N, CA, C and O atoms as CSV, one atom per row, in Angstrom:
chain,resi,resn,atom,element,x,y,z
A,1,MET,N,N,-70.641,46.607,102.954
A,1,MET,CA,C,-71.810,47.350,103.346
A,1,MET,C,C,-73.053,46.590,102.911
A,1,MET,O,O,-73.115,46.106,101.781
A,2,PHE,N,N,-74.003,46.481,103.754
A,2,PHE,CA,C,-75.241,45.766,103.466
A,2,PHE,C,C,-76.268,46.717,102.881
A,2,PHE,O,O,-76.427,47.841,103.357
A,3,ASN,N,N,-76.949,46.274,101.872
A,3,ASN,CA,C,-78.074,47.051,101.347
A,3,ASN,C,C,-79.163,46.093,100.901
A,3,ASN,O,O,-78.941,44.883,100.852
A,4,ASP,N,N,-80.318,46.609,100.581
A,4,ASP,CA,C,-81.496,45.784,100.288
A,4,ASP,C,C,-81.281,44.807,99.146
A,4,ASP,O,O,-81.830,43.706,99.185
A,5,TYR,N,N,-80.511,45.161,98.140
A,5,TYR,CA,C,-80.357,44.252,97.017
A,5,TYR,C,C,-79.350,43.141,97.293
A,5,TYR,O,O,-79.112,42.307,96.419
A,6,ASP,N,N,-78.749,43.107,98.491
A,6,ASP,CA,C,-77.941,41.959,98.894
A,6,ASP,C,C,-78.829,40.807,99.361
A,6,ASP,O,O,-78.392,39.656,99.374
A,7,MET,N,N,-80.058,41.105,99.740
A,7,MET,CA,C,-80.990,40.081,100.244
A,7,MET,C,C,-81.768,39.493,99.078
A,7,MET,O,O,-82.353,40.227,98.281
A,8,LEU,N,N,-81.775,38.182,98.980
A,8,LEU,CA,C,-82.561,37.522,97.949
A,8,LEU,C,C,-84.002,37.394,98.423
A,8,LEU,O,O,-84.259,37.336,99.626
A,9,GLU,N,N,-84.930,37.351,97.495
A,9,GLU,CA,C,-86.348,37.270,97.848
A,9,GLU,C,C,-86.674,35.997,98.616
A,9,GLU,O,O,-87.599,35.993,99.429
A,10,GLU,N,N,-85.937,34.920,98.378
A,10,GLU,CA,C,-86.256,33.644,99.032
A,10,GLU,C,C,-85.805,33.583,100.498
A,10,GLU,O,O,-86.136,32.624,101.195
A,11,TYR,N,N,-85.067,34.574,100.971
A,11,TYR,CA,C,-84.696,34.614,102.384
A,11,TYR,C,C,-85.921,34.965,103.210
A,11,TYR,O,O,-86.559,35.993,102.981
A,12,ASP,N,N,-86.248,34.112,104.169
A,12,ASP,CA,C,-87.399,34.365,105.031
A,12,ASP,C,C,-86.900,34.592,106.449
A,12,ASP,O,O,-86.518,33.643,107.134
A,13,LEU,N,N,-86.900,35.817,106.882
A,13,LEU,CA,C,-86.449,36.159,108.223
A,13,LEU,C,C,-87.620,36.478,109.148
A,13,LEU,O,O,-87.435,37.058,110.218
A,14,SER,N,N,-88.814,36.097,108.733
A,14,SER,CA,C,-90.007,36.452,109.501
A,14,SER,C,C,-90.053,35.776,110.871
A,14,SER,O,O,-90.717,36.269,111.782
A,15,LYS,N,N,-89.356,34.657,111.022
A,15,LYS,CA,C,-89.358,33.963,112.311
A,15,LYS,C,C,-88.099,34.242,113.122
A,15,LYS,O,O,-87.852,33.594,114.139
A,16,GLY,N,N,-87.322,35.189,112.676
A,16,GLY,CA,C,-86.093,35.556,113.383
A,16,GLY,C,C,-86.404,36.253,114.706
A,16,GLY,O,O,-87.449,36.884,114.864
A,17,VAL,N,N,-85.483,36.126,115.639
A,17,VAL,CA,C,-85.632,36.743,116.950
A,17,VAL,C,C,-84.575,37.830,117.094
A,17,VAL,O,O,-83.378,37.544,117.069
A,18,GLY,N,N,-85.010,39.052,117.244
A,18,GLY,CA,C,-84.084,40.174,117.393
A,18,GLY,C,C,-83.407,40.154,118.755
A,18,GLY,O,O,-84.060,39.952,119.778
A,19,GLY,N,N,-82.107,40.363,118.763
A,19,GLY,CA,C,-81.364,40.444,120.016
A,19,GLY,C,C,-81.173,39.123,120.733
A,19,GLY,O,O,-80.865,39.112,121.925
A,20,LYS,N,N,-81.347,38.026,120.048
A,20,LYS,CA,C,-81.272,36.701,120.666
A,20,LYS,C,C,-79.937,36.466,121.374
A,20,LYS,O,O,-79.911,35.854,122.442
A,21,TYR,N,N,-78.858,36.929,120.814
A,21,TYR,CA,C,-77.526,36.693,121.380
A,21,TYR,C,C,-76.884,37.958,121.942
A,21,TYR,O,O,-75.695,37.949,122.260
A,22,SER,N,N,-77.629,39.025,122.068
A,22,SER,CA,C,-77.025,40.296,122.486
A,22,SER,C,C,-76.448,40.231,123.893
A,22,SER,O,O,-75.396,40.816,124.152
A,23,GLU,N,N,-77.116,39.530,124.808
A,23,GLU,CA,C,-76.603,39.425,126.173
A,23,GLU,C,C,-75.277,38.672,126.197
A,23,GLU,O,O,-74.327,39.097,126.854
A,24,ARG,N,N,-75.218,37.563,125.486
A,24,ARG,CA,C,-73.986,36.780,125.412
A,24,ARG,C,C,-72.871,37.596,124.766
A,24,ARG,O,O,-71.721,37.530,125.200
A,25,TYR,N,N,-73.204,38.359,123.738
A,25,TYR,CA,C,-72.203,39.173,123.047
A,25,TYR,C,C,-71.639,40.242,123.969
A,25,TYR,O,O,-70.442,40.525,123.927
A,26,GLN,N,N,-72.480,40.837,124.799
A,26,GLN,CA,C,-72.027,41.871,125.714
A,26,GLN,C,C,-71.062,41.327,126.756
A,26,GLN,O,O,-70.216,42.064,127.260
A,27,GLU,N,N,-71.181,40.039,127.085
A,27,GLU,CA,C,-70.273,39.409,128.045
A,27,GLU,C,C,-68.867,39.283,127.481
A,27,GLU,O,O,-67.905,39.126,128.232
A,28,GLY,N,N,-68.747,39.349,126.188
A,28,GLY,CA,C,-67.447,39.233,125.523
A,28,GLY,C,C,-67.466,38.055,124.568
A,28,GLY,O,O,-68.151,37.059,124.799
A,29,THR,N,N,-66.720,38.181,123.517
A,29,THR,CA,C,-66.673,37.123,122.519
A,29,THR,C,C,-65.239,36.724,122.237
A,29,THR,O,O,-64.323,37.541,122.333
A,30,ASN,N,N,-65.056,35.473,121.892
A,30,ASN,CA,C,-63.776,34.943,121.439
A,30,ASN,C,C,-64.060,34.151,120.171
A,30,ASN,O,O,-64.931,33.281,120.154
A,31,VAL,N,N,-63.345,34.447,119.149
A,31,VAL,CA,C,-63.544,33.757,117.883
A,31,VAL,C,C,-62.233,33.090,117.491
A,31,VAL,O,O,-61.176,33.721,117.494
A,32,ALA,N,N,-62.314,31.819,117.157
A,32,ALA,CA,C,-61.144,31.093,116.669
A,32,ALA,C,C,-61.471,30.574,115.277
A,32,ALA,O,O,-62.526,29.978,115.062
A,33,VAL,N,N,-60.581,30.797,114.349
A,33,VAL,CA,C,-60.776,30.315,112.986
A,33,VAL,C,C,-60.144,28.940,112.891
A,33,VAL,O,O,-58.962,28.768,113.189
A,34,ILE,N,N,-60.933,27.963,112.475
A,34,ILE,CA,C,-60.443,26.593,112.324
A,34,ILE,C,C,-60.157,26.369,110.839
A,34,ILE,O,O,-61.031,26.544,109.990
A,35,TYR,N,N,-58.933,25.984,110.548
A,35,TYR,CA,C,-58.525,25.805,109.161
A,35,TYR,C,C,-59.191,24.582,108.536
A,35,TYR,O,O,-59.503,23.615,109.231
A,36,PRO,N,N,-59.408,24.629,107.215
A,36,PRO,CA,C,-60.131,23.570,106.516
A,36,PRO,C,C,-59.569,22.161,106.723
A,36,PRO,O,O,-60.325,21.190,106.713
A,37,ASP,N,N,-58.248,22.040,106.911
A,37,ASP,CA,C,-57.677,20.702,107.031
A,37,ASP,C,C,-58.025,20.027,108.360
A,37,ASP,O,O,-57.836,18.817,108.489
A,38,ILE,N,N,-58.522,20.764,109.341
A,38,ILE,CA,C,-58.909,20.131,110.611
A,38,ILE,C,C,-60.376,20.346,110.975
A,38,ILE,O,O,-60.843,19.829,111.990
A,39,VAL,N,N,-61.101,21.098,110.163
A,39,VAL,CA,C,-62.497,21.388,110.484
A,39,VAL,C,C,-63.359,20.118,110.541
A,39,VAL,O,O,-64.364,20.086,111.251
A,40,GLU,N,N,-62.977,19.085,109.808
A,40,GLU,CA,C,-63.753,17.839,109.857
A,40,GLU,C,C,-63.700,17.196,111.241
A,40,GLU,O,O,-64.602,16.441,111.603
A,41,PHE,N,N,-62.663,17.485,112.013
A,41,PHE,CA,C,-62.535,16.927,113.355
A,41,PHE,C,C,-63.243,17.782,114.395
A,41,PHE,O,O,-63.548,17.309,115.490
A,42,PHE,N,N,-63.502,19.031,114.057
A,42,PHE,CA,C,-64.143,19.970,114.980
A,42,PHE,C,C,-65.310,20.658,114.274
A,42,PHE,O,O,-65.209,21.831,113.916
A,43,PRO,N,N,-66.399,19.951,114.075
A,43,PRO,CA,C,-67.514,20.505,113.309
A,43,PRO,C,C,-68.315,21.577,114.047
A,43,PRO,O,O,-69.108,22.288,113.431
A,44,ASP,N,N,-68.113,21.701,115.371
A,44,ASP,CA,C,-68.858,22.704,116.127
A,44,ASP,C,C,-68.030,23.177,117.319
A,44,ASP,O,O,-66.961,22.631,117.595
A,45,HIS,N,N,-68.522,24.184,118.016
A,45,HIS,CA,C,-67.748,24.752,119.114
A,45,HIS,C,C,-67.582,23.788,120.277
A,45,HIS,O,O,-66.574,23.841,120.982
A,46,ASP,N,N,-68.557,22.907,120.490
A,46,ASP,CA,C,-68.443,21.946,121.595
A,46,ASP,C,C,-67.282,20.978,121.385
A,46,ASP,O,O,-66.537,20.695,122.323
A,47,SER,N,N,-67.122,20.476,120.181
A,47,SER,CA,C,-66.032,19.532,119.920
A,47,SER,C,C,-64.674,20.215,120.019
A,47,SER,O,O,-63.713,19.619,120.506
A,48,ALA,N,N,-64.588,21.456,119.563
A,48,ALA,CA,C,-63.328,22.192,119.669
A,48,ALA,C,C,-62.994,22.475,121.132
A,48,ALA,O,O,-61.847,22.311,121.548
A,49,ASN,N,N,-63.978,22.893,121.909
A,49,ASN,CA,C,-63.739,23.174,123.329
A,49,ASN,C,C,-63.356,21.922,124.102
A,49,ASN,O,O,-62.491,21.975,124.977
A,50,GLU,N,N,-63.984,20.804,123.793
A,50,GLU,CA,C,-63.654,19.542,124.461
A,50,GLU,C,C,-62.200,19.154,124.193
A,50,GLU,O,O,-61.479,18.747,125.104
A,51,ALA,N,N,-61.783,19.284,122.947
A,51,ALA,CA,C,-60.404,18.959,122.586
A,51,ALA,C,C,-59.416,19.900,123.276
A,51,ALA,O,O,-58.372,19.461,123.759
A,52,LEU,N,N,-59.742,21.180,123.323
A,52,LEU,CA,C,-58.846,22.140,123.970
A,52,LEU,C,C,-58.763,21.910,125.475
A,52,LEU,O,O,-57.698,22.083,126.068
A,53,ARG,N,N,-59.868,21.523,126.095
A,53,ARG,CA,C,-59.826,21.208,127.531
A,53,ARG,C,C,-58.937,19.994,127.792
A,53,ARG,O,O,-58.171,19.979,128.756
A,54,SER,N,N,-59.037,18.993,126.947
A,54,SER,CA,C,-58.175,17.815,127.087
A,54,SER,C,C,-56.716,18.203,126.939
A,54,SER,O,O,-55.864,17.735,127.695
A,55,LEU,N,N,-56.429,19.044,125.982
A,55,LEU,CA,C,-55.059,19.496,125.761
A,55,LEU,C,C,-54.533,20.291,126.950
A,55,LEU,O,O,-53.378,20.121,127.341
A,56,THR,N,N,-55.350,21.146,127.523
A,56,THR,CA,C,-54.882,21.928,128.672
A,56,THR,C,C,-54.604,21.042,129.879
A,56,THR,O,O,-53.699,21.339,130.659
A,57,LYS,N,N,-55.361,19.959,130.051
A,57,LYS,CA,C,-55.084,19.010,131.147
A,57,LYS,C,C,-53.702,18.386,130.960
A,57,LYS,O,O,-52.936,18.265,131.916
A,58,ILE,N,N,-53.393,17.996,129.737
A,58,ILE,CA,C,-52.091,17.405,129.430
A,58,ILE,C,C,-50.987,18.434,129.681
A,58,ILE,O,O,-49.949,18.106,130.255
A,59,MET,N,N,-51.209,19.663,129.255
A,59,MET,CA,C,-50.207,20.716,129.434
A,59,MET,C,C,-49.952,20.990,130.912
A,59,MET,O,O,-48.806,21.190,131.317
A,60,LYS,N,N,-51.004,21.001,131.714
A,60,LYS,CA,C,-50.848,21.234,133.151
A,60,LYS,C,C,-50.057,20.109,133.804
A,60,LYS,O,O,-49.193,20.363,134.643
A,61,LYS,N,N,-50.348,18.858,133.422
A,61,LYS,CA,C,-49.608,17.717,133.973
A,61,LYS,C,C,-48.132,17.815,133.611
A,61,LYS,O,O,-47.264,17.596,134.456
A,62,GLN,N,N,-47.852,18.144,132.357
A,62,GLN,CA,C,-46.465,18.273,131.910
A,62,GLN,C,C,-45.757,19.391,132.658
A,62,GLN,O,O,-44.593,19.252,133.035
A,63,SER,N,N,-46.447,20.483,132.870
A,63,SER,CA,C,-45.870,21.622,133.579
A,63,SER,C,C,-45.525,21.252,135.020
A,63,SER,O,O,-44.454,21.598,135.519
A,64,ARG,N,N,-46.444,20.545,135.683
A,64,ARG,CA,C,-46.173,20.107,137.065
A,64,ARG,C,C,-45.015,19.128,137.100
A,64,ARG,O,O,-44.178,19.175,138.002
A,65,LYS,N,N,-44.968,18.238,136.115
A,65,LYS,CA,C,-43.894,17.234,136.057
A,65,LYS,C,C,-42.531,17.910,135.869
A,65,LYS,O,O,-41.553,17.542,136.520
A,66,LEU,N,N,-42.475,18.896,134.978
A,66,LEU,CA,C,-41.219,19.619,134.761
A,66,LEU,C,C,-40.822,20.427,135.990
A,66,LEU,O,O,-39.642,20.486,136.338
A,67,ALA,N,N,-41.785,21.040,136.643
A,67,ALA,CA,C,-41.491,21.822,137.851
A,67,ALA,C,C,-40.935,20.923,138.946
A,67,ALA,O,O,-40.021,21.307,139.675
A,68,LYS,N,N,-41.490,19.739,139.053
A,68,LYS,CA,C,-41.036,18.767,140.057
A,68,LYS,C,C,-39.601,18.320,139.752
A,68,LYS,O,O,-38.786,18.186,140.664
A,69,GLN,N,N,-39.296,18.093,138.481
A,69,GLN,CA,C,-37.955,17.657,138.093
A,69,GLN,C,C,-36.915,18.757,138.321
A,69,GLN,O,O,-35.757,18.473,138.628
A,70,ASN,N,N,-37.337,20.002,138.170
A,70,ASN,CA,C,-36.405,21.125,138.291
A,70,ASN,C,C,-36.233,21.621,139.729
A,70,ASN,O,O,-35.441,22.532,139.971
A,71,SER,N,N,-36.953,21.044,140.676
A,71,SER,CA,C,-36.821,21.518,142.062
A,71,SER,C,C,-35.964,20.598,142.896
A,71,SER,O,O,-35.756,20.855,144.082
């Protein structure tokens, strides 16, 4: 629970923008927790998404290859 004494005096929120991400949040959110042993490779959401897109391309190719072999 948040209360006033959780905020330190040195926190300056005077330049904060209320509702900045509310529209994006309403569209839906997905949160993935990146474990400490790999966080150095994925320092932000862009790097994680790029890696996952590359992985899905590989998975799709493998899936097509297996489907072709099984037909």
